[in-house]
DOLOLUM-881711 format. One line per 8 residues: number of its first residue (from 1); for each residue x, y, z of N, C-alpha, C. Coordinates in Angstrom, 2 decimals. Example, Ala and Ser with C-alpha at 12.3 -4.5 7.8 and 13.67 -1.06 7.14 Angstrom:
2
1	13.19:-5.69:7.80:12.30:-4.50:7.80:13.20:-3.30:7.80 ~ 12.85:-2.25:7.08:13.67:-1.06:7.14:12.90:0.03:7.87
//
This chain:
201
1	-56.93:30.85:140.86:-56.81:32.29:141.07:-55.40:32.73:140.71 ~ -55.32:33.77:139.96:-54.02:34.26:139.49:-53.65:35.54:140.24 ~ -52.45:35.55:140.75:-51.95:36.73:141.46:-50.93:37.45:140.60 ~ -51.00:38.73:140.60:-50.04:39.55:139.87:-49.20:40.31:140.87 ~ -47.91:40.12:140.81:-46.99:40.78:141.73:-46.37:41.99:141.04 ~ -46.39:43.11:141.74:-45.77:44.32:141.21:-44.47:44.58:141.93 ~ -43.42:44.76:141.20:-42.12:45.10:141.79:-41.63:46.40:141.16 ~ -41.38:47.42:141.96:-40.87:48.68:141.40:-39.47:48.48:140.84
9	-39.16:49.25:139.82:-37.83:49.14:139.22:-36.77:49.64:140.18 ~ -35.57:49.10:140.05:-34.48:49.54:140.92:-34.17:51.01:140.72 ~ -34.39:51.50:139.49:-34.16:52.93:139.22:-35.12:53.79:140.02 ~ -36.39:53.34:140.09:-37.38:54.11:140.85:-37.05:54.12:142.34 ~ -36.62:52.96:142.86:-36.28:52.86:144.28:-35.12:53.79:144.61 ~ -34.09:53.74:143.78:-32.91:54.58:144.03:-33.27:56.05:143.92 ~ -34.10:56.42:142.95:-34.47:57.82:142.77:-35.20:58.35:143.99 ~ -36.13:57.54:144.53:-36.87:57.96:145.73:-35.94:58.09:146.92
17	-35.03:57.15:147.08:-34.09:57.18:148.21:-33.20:58.40:148.13 ~ -32.72:58.70:146.93:-31.84:59.87:146.77:-32.59:61.16:147.03 ~ -33.84:61.23:146.57:-34.63:62.43:146.79:-34.86:62.65:148.28 ~ -35.16:61.56:149.00:-35.39:61.67:150.44:-34.14:62.14:151.16 ~ -32.98:61.59:150.77:-31.74:61.99:151.44:-31.38:63.43:151.14 ~ -31.66:63.89:149.93:-31.35:65.28:149.57:-32.26:66.23:150.33 ~ -33.54:65.87:150.46:-34.46:66.73:151.21:-34.07:66.79:152.67 ~ -33.64:65.66:153.21:-33.21:65.64:154.62:-31.98:66.51:154.81
25	-31.07:66.49:153.82:-29.85:67.28:153.93:-30.15:68.77:153.84 ~ -31.21:69.12:153.08:-31.52:70.54:152.89:-32.41:71.10:153.99 ~ -33.06:70.23:154.77:-33.95:70.70:155.82:-33.14:71.34:156.94 ~ -33.59:72.52:157.42:-32.85:73.18:158.48:-32.89:72.39:159.78 ~ -31.74:72.13:160.36:-31.66:71.39:161.61:-30.83:72.23:162.58 ~ -31.41:72.55:163.72:-30.74:73.40:164.70:-30.04:72.53:165.74 ~ -28.74:72.74:165.89:-27.98:72.05:166.93:-27.68:73.05:168.04 ~ -27.92:72.66:169.27:-27.78:73.57:170.40:-26.76:73.03:171.39
33	-25.96:73.94:171.94:-25.03:73.59:173.01:-24.97:74.77:173.98 ~ -24.49:74.51:175.18:-24.40:75.59:176.17:-23.25:75.32:177.13 ~ -22.89:76.37:177.85:-21.82:76.25:178.84:-22.17:77.14:180.03 ~ -22.01:76.61:181.23:-22.35:77.35:182.45:-21.15:77.41:183.37 ~ -20.94:78.56:183.99:-19.90:78.67:185.01:-20.26:77.73:186.16 ~ -19.44:76.72:186.42:-19.79:75.72:187.45:-19.89:76.30:188.85 ~ -19.29:77.44:189.07:-19.32:78.04:190.40:-20.47:79.01:190.62 ~ -21.38:79.08:189.65:-22.47:80.06:189.73:-23.82:79.35:189.66
41	-24.70:79.70:190.57:-26.08:79.22:190.54:-26.93:80.30:189.89 ~ -27.37:80.06:188.65:-28.15:81.08:187.95:-29.48:81.36:188.62 ~ -29.93:80.43:189.46:-31.19:80.65:190.17:-31.11:81.76:191.20 ~ -29.89:82.19:191.55:-29.74:83.27:192.54:-30.06:84.64:191.95 ~ -30.02:84.74:190.64:-30.31:86.02:189.98:-31.82:86.18:189.82 ~ -32.28:87.40:189.98:-33.72:87.66:189.89:-34.07:88.64:188.77 ~ -33.11:89.47:188.37:-33.41:90.48:187.36:-32.44:90.37:186.18 ~ -32.88:90.86:185.06:-32.05:90.83:183.85:-32.27:92.10:183.03
49	-31.33:92.35:182.15:-31.44:93.46:181.22:-30.56:93.15:180.02 ~ -30.59:94.02:179.03:-29.81:93.81:177.81:-28.70:94.83:177.68 ~ -27.65:94.45:177.01:-26.60:95.41:176.69:-27.25:96.59:175.95 ~ -26.73:97.79:176.16:-27.32:98.96:175.50:-27.34:98.80:173.99 ~ -26.34:98.13:173.46:-26.34:97.75:172.04:-25.90:96.30:171.94 ~ -26.80:95.46:171.46:-26.47:94.05:171.30:-25.45:93.87:170.17 ~ -24.79:92.74:170.20:-23.82:92.46:169.14:-24.45:92.40:167.76 ~ -25.76:92.14:167.70:-26.46:92.07:166.42:-27.07:93.41:166.02
57	-26.86:94.43:166.82:-27.44:95.73:166.52:-26.37:96.68:165.98 ~ -25.85:96.32:164.82:-24.84:97.15:164.18:-25.29:97.52:162.78 ~ -24.38:98.12:162.04:-24.70:98.56:160.69:-24.99:97.41:159.73 ~ -24.50:96.21:160.07:-24.64:95.07:159.16:-25.96:94.33:159.34 ~ -26.79:94.72:160.31:-28.00:93.97:160.61:-29.23:94.86:160.54 ~ -30.36:94.22:160.32:-31.63:94.93:160.33:-31.95:95.38:161.74 ~ -32.55:96.56:161.88:-32.92:97.05:163.20:-33.95:96.14:163.87 ~ -34.76:95.45:163.05:-35.77:94.57:163.60:-35.17:93.35:164.27
65	-33.97:92.97:163.87:-33.35:91.77:164.40:-33.16:91.88:165.91 ~ -32.64:93.01:166.37:-32.44:93.22:167.80:-33.76:93.21:168.55 ~ -34.79:93.82:167.98:-36.10:93.84:168.62:-36.66:92.43:168.77 ~ -36.50:91.63:167.73:-37.02:90.26:167.77:-36.31:89.44:168.85 ~ -34.99:89.59:168.94:-34.24:88.82:169.95:-34.57:89.29:171.36 ~ -34.67:90.59:171.55:-35.02:91.09:172.88:-36.39:90.57:173.32 ~ -37.34:90.59:172.40:-38.69:90.12:172.72:-38.71:88.62:173.02 ~ -38.01:87.83:172.19:-38.01:86.37:172.37:-37.30:85.97:173.66
73	-36.18:86.62:173.97:-35.44:86.30:175.19:-36.22:86.75:176.43 ~ -36.84:87.92:176.35:-37.64:88.40:177.49:-38.77:87.42:177.80 ~ -39.38:86.89:176.75:-40.46:85.93:176.94:-39.97:84.69:177.69 ~ -38.78:84.20:177.33:-38.22:83.03:178.00:-37.80:83.34:179.44 ~ -37.20:84.50:179.66:-36.75:84.87:181.00:-37.93:85.12:181.92 ~ -38.92:85.87:181.44:-40.10:86.17:182.26:-40.84:84.90:182.66 ~ -40.91:83.95:181.74:-41.60:82.69:182.02:-40.90:81.90:183.11 ~ -39.62:82.17:183.31:-38.84:81.47:184.33:-38.75:82.26:185.63
81	-39.49:83.34:185.74:-39.56:84.09:186.99:-38.61:85.26:187.11 ~ -37.86:85.56:186.04:-36.96:86.72:186.06:-37.75:87.99:185.72 ~ -37.22:89.11:186.15:-37.86:90.40:185.89:-36.88:91.32:185.20 ~ -37.33:91.98:184.13:-36.46:92.92:183.44:-36.31:94.18:184.28 ~ -35.07:94.69:184.36:-34.79:95.82:185.24:-33.79:96.77:184.58 ~ -33.85:98.02:185.01:-32.88:99.00:184.52:-31.55:98.86:185.22 ~ -31.52:98.18:186.36:-30.28:97.90:187.09:-30.21:96.38:187.31 ~ -29.99:95.62:186.26:-30.12:94.16:186.31:-28.94:93.46:186.97
89	-29.22:92.28:187.48:-28.15:91.42:187.99:-27.48:90.65:186.85 ~ -28.26:90.34:185.83:-27.75:89.66:184.64:-27.89:90.57:183.42 ~ -26.82:90.71:182.68:-26.86:91.47:181.43:-26.74:90.48:180.27 ~ -27.58:90.68:179.26:-27.67:89.72:178.15:-27.19:90.36:176.85 ~ -26.40:89.60:176.13:-25.93:90.04:174.81:-26.23:88.95:173.80 ~ -26.43:89.34:172.55:-26.68:88.39:171.46:-25.75:88.74:170.30 ~ -25.08:87.75:169.77:-24.22:87.96:168.61:-24.41:86.82:167.63 ~ -24.02:87.06:166.40:-24.19:86.07:165.33:-22.90:85.93:164.55
97	-22.56:84.70:164.22:-21.44:84.43:163.33:-21.94:83.60:162.16 ~ -21.41:83.82:160.98:-21.82:83.06:159.80:-20.60:82.65:158.99 ~ -20.70:81.48:158.38:-19.58:80.95:157.59:-20.12:80.29:156.33 ~ -19.56:80.67:155.17:-19.95:80.05:153.92:-19.27:78.69:153.78 ~ -20.06:77.66:153.46:-19.52:76.32:153.33:-20.01:75.67:152.04 ~ -19.37:74.57:151.66:-19.74:73.84:150.45:-19.96:72.37:150.82 ~ -21.08:71.81:150.37:-21.38:70.39:150.58:-21.31:69.67:149.25 ~ -20.51:68.62:149.19:-20.35:67.83:147.95:-20.88:66.42:148.20
105	-21.82:65.99:147.35:-22.38:64.64:147.44:-22.11:63.90:146.14 ~ -21.57:62.71:146.24:-21.31:61.87:145.07:-21.98:60.53:145.26 ~ -22.73:60.09:144.24:-23.39:58.80:144.32:-23.39:58.13:142.96 ~ -23.56:56.81:142.96:-23.59:56.03:141.73:-24.96:55.41:141.58 ~ -25.58:55.62:140.44:-26.90:55.06:140.18:-26.75:53.69:139.55 ~ -27.22:52.64:140.23:-27.07:51.29:139.66:-28.06:51.05:138.53 ~ -27.79:50.04:137.71:-28.75:49.65:136.70:-29.08:48.18:136.87 ~ -30.21:47.79:136.30:-30.72:46.44:136.49:-30.06:45.47:135.52
113	-29.65:44.34:136.05:-29.17:43.27:135.19:-29.47:41.94:135.86 ~ -29.27:40.85:135.13:-29.54:39.54:135.70:-30.99:39.15:135.48 ~ -31.34:37.91:135.83:-32.67:37.40:135.55:-33.49:37.21:136.80 ~ -34.80:37.32:136.61:-35.73:37.01:137.68:-36.48:35.76:137.28 ~ -36.40:34.72:138.11:-36.93:33.42:137.73:-38.25:33.10:138.42 ~ -38.74:34.02:139.23:-40.04:33.81:139.85:-40.00:32.84:141.01 ~ -41.18:32.41:141.45:-41.32:31.51:142.59:-41.23:30.07:142.13 ~ -40.38:29.32:142.79:-40.26:27.90:142.50:-40.31:27.13:143.82
121	-41.34:26.37:143.98:-41.48:25.62:145.22:-41.67:26.57:146.39 ~ -40.80:26.42:147.38:-40.91:27.24:148.58:-39.87:28.35:148.62 ~ -39.12:28.49:147.58:-38.06:29.49:147.63:-38.01:30.33:146.38 ~ -37.16:31.29:146.40:-36.95:32.15:145.25:-35.57:31.86:144.70 ~ -35.50:31.57:143.44:-34.22:31.27:142.81:-33.84:32.41:141.89 ~ -32.59:32.70:141.84:-32.16:33.81:141.02:-32.24:35.10:141.79 ~ -31.64:36.11:141.29:-31.64:37.40:141.97:-32.56:38.37:141.25 ~ -33.59:38.92:141.94:-34.50:39.87:141.30:-33.87:41.22:141.05
129	-32.86:41.53:141.83:-32.21:42.83:141.68:-30.75:42.64:141.32 ~ -30.28:43.46:140.44:-28.87:43.39:140.08:-28.26:44.77:140.19 ~ -26.99:44.82:140.50:-26.33:46.11:140.66:-25.12:46.16:139.76 ~ -25.01:47.19:139.00:-23.88:47.33:138.10:-23.32:48.73:138.17 ~ -22.43:49.02:137.31:-21.77:50.32:137.32:-22.54:51.37:136.56 ~ -23.50:51.99:137.21:-24.26:53.05:136.57:-23.48:54.36:136.55 ~ -24.18:55.42:136.14:-23.53:56.72:136.03:-23.23:57.29:137.41 ~ -22.12:57.98:137.53:-21.74:58.65:138.78:-22.14:60.12:138.70
137	-22.84:60.57:139.72:-23.32:61.95:139.76:-22.77:62.66:140.98 ~ -22.30:63.87:140.79:-21.78:64.68:141.89:-22.56:66.00:141.95 ~ -23.06:66.33:143.13:-23.76:67.59:143.32:-22.96:68.47:144.29 ~ -22.90:69.75:144.01:-22.18:70.71:144.84:-23.17:71.79:145.28 ~ -23.26:72.02:146.57:-24.19:73.03:147.08:-23.49:73.93:148.07 ~ -23.61:75.21:147.84:-23.04:76.19:148.76:-24.12:76.61:149.75 ~ -23.75:76.72:151.03:-24.72:77.09:152.03:-24.06:77.92:153.12 ~ -24.89:78.59:153.91:-24.40:79.43:155.00:-24.72:78.77:156.33
145	-23.68:78.52:157.12:-23.87:77.98:158.47:-23.84:79.15:159.46 ~ -24.91:79.31:160.19:-25.02:80.42:161.14:-24.89:79.93:162.57 ~ -24.30:80.76:163.41:-24.18:80.49:164.84:-24.76:81.68:165.60 ~ -25.72:81.41:166.48:-26.31:82.45:167.31:-25.84:82.23:168.75 ~ -25.28:83.28:169.34:-24.74:83.19:170.70:-25.58:84.09:171.62 ~ -26.05:83.51:172.72:-26.70:84.30:173.77:-25.80:84.23:175.00 ~ -25.27:85.38:175.40:-24.35:85.46:176.54:-25.04:86.14:177.71 ~ -24.84:85.59:178.90:-25.35:86.21:180.12:-24.17:86.53:181.03
153	-24.10:87.78:181.45:-22.97:88.29:182.22:-23.44:88.75:183.60 ~ -22.70:88.36:184.62:-22.95:88.85:185.97:-22.62:90.35:185.97 ~ -23.63:91.18:186.16:-23.43:92.63:186.05:-22.51:93.17:187.12 ~ -22.44:92.51:188.27:-21.58:92.98:189.35:-20.13:92.60:189.11 ~ -19.89:91.36:188.79:-18.52:90.89:188.59:-18.02:91.00:187.15 ~ -18.93:91.43:186.23:-18.57:91.55:184.80:-17.96:90.24:184.30 ~ -18.64:89.15:184.64:-18.12:87.82:184.32:-19.19:87.02:183.57 ~ -18.77:86.37:182.48:-19.69:85.52:181.72:-20.06:84.31:182.56
161	-21.38:84.11:182.78:-21.82:82.99:183.62:-22.57:81.93:182.83 ~ -23.09:82.28:181.65:-23.77:81.28:180.82:-23.74:81.71:179.36 ~ -23.58:80.72:178.49:-23.65:80.97:177.05:-24.42:79.84:176.39 ~ -25.38:80.20:175.56:-26.12:79.24:174.77:-25.86:79.50:173.30 ~ -25.65:78.44:172.52:-25.30:78.58:171.11:-26.19:77.69:170.26 ~ -26.70:78.25:169.18:-27.47:77.48:168.20:-26.74:77.53:166.86 ~ -26.58:76.38:166.23:-25.92:76.29:164.92:-26.89:75.68:163.93 ~ -27.04:76.31:162.77:-27.97:75.80:161.77:-27.61:76.33:160.39
169	-28.18:75.69:159.38:-28.00:76.13:158.00:-29.05:77.19:157.70 ~ -28.61:78.35:157.29:-29.52:79.46:157.03:-30.15:79.31:155.65 ~ -31.48:79.33:155.61:-32.20:79.19:154.35:-32.91:80.49:153.98 ~ -33.33:80.60:152.73:-34.07:81.79:152.28:-35.38:81.92:153.05 ~ -36.03:80.78:153.34:-37.30:80.82:154.06:-37.09:81.37:155.47 ~ -36.02:80.95:156.12:-35.75:81.43:157.47:-35.51:82.93:157.48 ~ -34.84:83.44:156.45:-34.57:84.88:156.38:-35.83:85.67:156.07 ~ -36.75:85.07:155.31:-37.99:85.77:154.97:-38.98:85.76:156.13
177	-38.83:84.79:157.04:-39.69:84.71:158.22:-38.85:84.97:159.47 ~ -38.35:86.19:159.55:-37.35:86.55:160.55:-37.83:86.36:161.98 ~ -39.02:86.85:162.29:-39.53:86.76:163.67:-39.68:85.30:164.10 ~ -40.26:84.48:163.22:-40.45:83.07:163.54:-39.11:82.36:163.72 ~ -38.14:82.70:162.87:-36.81:82.10:162.97:-36.16:82.44:164.30 ~ -36.23:83.71:164.70:-35.64:84.15:165.97:-36.33:83.46:167.14 ~ -37.66:83.44:167.13:-38.39:82.82:168.24:-38.03:81.33:168.39 ~ -37.99:80.63:167.25:-37.66:79.20:167.30:-36.23:78.97:167.78
185	-35.32:79.81:167.32:-33.91:79.66:167.71:-33.73:79.91:169.20 ~ -34.32:80.98:169.70:-34.20:81.32:171.13:-34.85:80.23:171.98 ~ -35.99:79.73:171.56:-36.67:78.68:172.31:-35.80:77.43:172.41 ~ -35.15:77.07:171.32:-34.29:75.88:171.32:-33.07:76.10:172.23 ~ -32.49:77.28:172.17:-31.33:77.56:173.02:-31.72:77.47:174.50 ~ -32.89:77.98:174.85:-33.30:78.00:176.26:-33.72:76.62:176.78 ~ -33.79:75.63:175.90:-34.03:74.27:176.40:-32.84:73.80:177.23 ~ -31.68:74.46:177.08:-30.50:74.10:177.85:-30.17:75.11:178.95
193	-31.07:76.06:179.16:-30.85:77.03:180.23:-31.06:76.35:181.58 ~ -30.15:76.56:182.53:-30.22:75.83:183.82:-31.49:76.07:184.63 ~ -32.10:77.24:184.47:-33.34:77.52:185.20:-34.51:77.09:184.32 ~ -35.22:76.05:184.75:-36.27:75.48:183.92:-37.58:76.26:184.06 ~ -38.47:76.01:183.10:-39.80:76.58:183.17:-40.55:75.93:184.32 ~ -41.42:76.68:185.01:-42.21:76.07:186.10:-43.15:75.02:185.54 ~ -43.42:74.01:186.34:-44.31:72.94:185.91:-45.70:73.48:185.68 ~ -46.31:73.09:184.57:-47.66:73.57:184.26:-48.70:72.79:185.06
201	-49.84:73.40:185.26:-50.94:72.75:185.97:-50.83:72.88:187.45
//
């Protein structure tokens, strides 16, 4: 019986690996962090409201952006037992910061050299893969890093008691699906909110 062994070329392996790494680098990844006033128990607050004009409700932003954030945050707050009020204990603000950045990737594509001697006895002799000085390729990509800040202020003491921040690379798809982007961002930020969702069931 004759067996035929197939071995992919080193060029094919490297091409697939590079493609995977580039796709991973381009995929939007949201990083979340938060900070809480250690002297404040957020569970003591029962009502919330929004600043009359959020930081994102200016001339530079779409009017829908504020509506989407208010709706997404209200959904998270209501689910945790808070009630929206005209005279709230907690006042909520949302602001956005963006920074243009450049990512530079440099890699060297190896080429095949050396001999493959096949199976001999119980071992493999010779090296099936060889690495040499292939062409060096550099890619440059400009991208926008966005930061979304959700601030909660004690309405009585006018003091910031909690801040949640999401950082991510802004893509064209995210901008075209604004409501979904806002909902996902707010949901991720609230995973670090000190008042948890009630247990289901």
